[in-house]
Every structure is written in structure tokens, then in C-alpha cells.
Steps between C-alpha positions, in 0.01 A plus 500: 500500500134548582218264413217658305186323612245695293509623142475869420275523196533764227193694618662551842831598339317752281307640798824541696666680210201732447480570872869581517498744208167673551491858625395485863338801656356319799564188703426187299520130582517190286405196709616159377411156629579134440249283319563181693342259250674643193822578691532843347501863609190696406373853546270534797412867455638846434402783732557865414501801731546295814724470804639207693241551773221452243676205339508316833119490484510348149770239557408162650626459856596131474634469144829620355511761224755692297451875489668734251440846639578848371462775758532876489791624709555868583866577567627768738639703207156516336558226242235234448586143405302180454716213628383152411523222754445127498329381817479129576210438737518163671278464808634261762176303511460447124507144367848351481471391134398853398793646693736268311348593162531872571850473647619292206369756250595821680847548355396425140209743527717766662748469214221512243366820662858636508459645848769536764293644785369172638330457836333211678198531725389217728195676643282744306485731803874568451439641151424870543584815309731603787678161486566541127614861535750388764627217277537730199687765699783256584 
């Protein structure tokens, strides 16, 4: 049994549902963060037509984030798919209380997003388009 540290408000649930069922034609990211004072998950930003390399410049280096990411994937047989992933970004040097809040909420948020491709990144430099392509090909 996991402990849910932060609440997931209806606006975040709605955003996750809309993100999941929208028609993606390019790489899109929904960035979520913890509001420490209110102890709830909130939307940080949504970025369209992006890549992981560009997202690294947007994301804070010393604070955790949740990233729901849809990326265009060209298959060897010519098919194109848009797999969705849940990336938990938790820098090693982020504040301990924030790490606990994110870790305690991760599973509940992952279930709410209904995603099975879940990856954790400890350093933003690890998160590249090549890294994700390798993860998705397994």
C-alpha cells in the first residue's frame, strides 16, 4: 500500500484525461509539480512541438517534476505511433521533503494518468530523445 502525500485535484485529472485522448501529431509534454504549501499536484506547463532535449532547458535542475510525454515514433515497417510515457524526475540534490512528497504521490498520479511506460530520471542530462527511444524499443 502506498502513501499518497499530495492530492490530485480535478483540474489535473481533467488535464491528464484530455492529454491522453487528444490527437497528437507532434511531441507534447504536460509538466506537473507539487505545490508544497497546499500539498497538491498542479499543472506547471504544457509544451507542444518539443523534444526531450528542449524540455531539459525548461525543467528546473534542482526540483523534482512529473512529466507526461507523448512522442512521435517511426517504426521500421513505416508505421507511426505516439507512445505516452510517465517520467518521474527527481534530482539527487533536491530538497529531501520535496523528494518525499513527489515519491509519495508518484504511484497515485501514475494510476490517475493510466500509464504503464514509467521511467525515473535522477539527472536531467540523462533524459534525451535517444534515451527514450532506447527505453521504448525494449
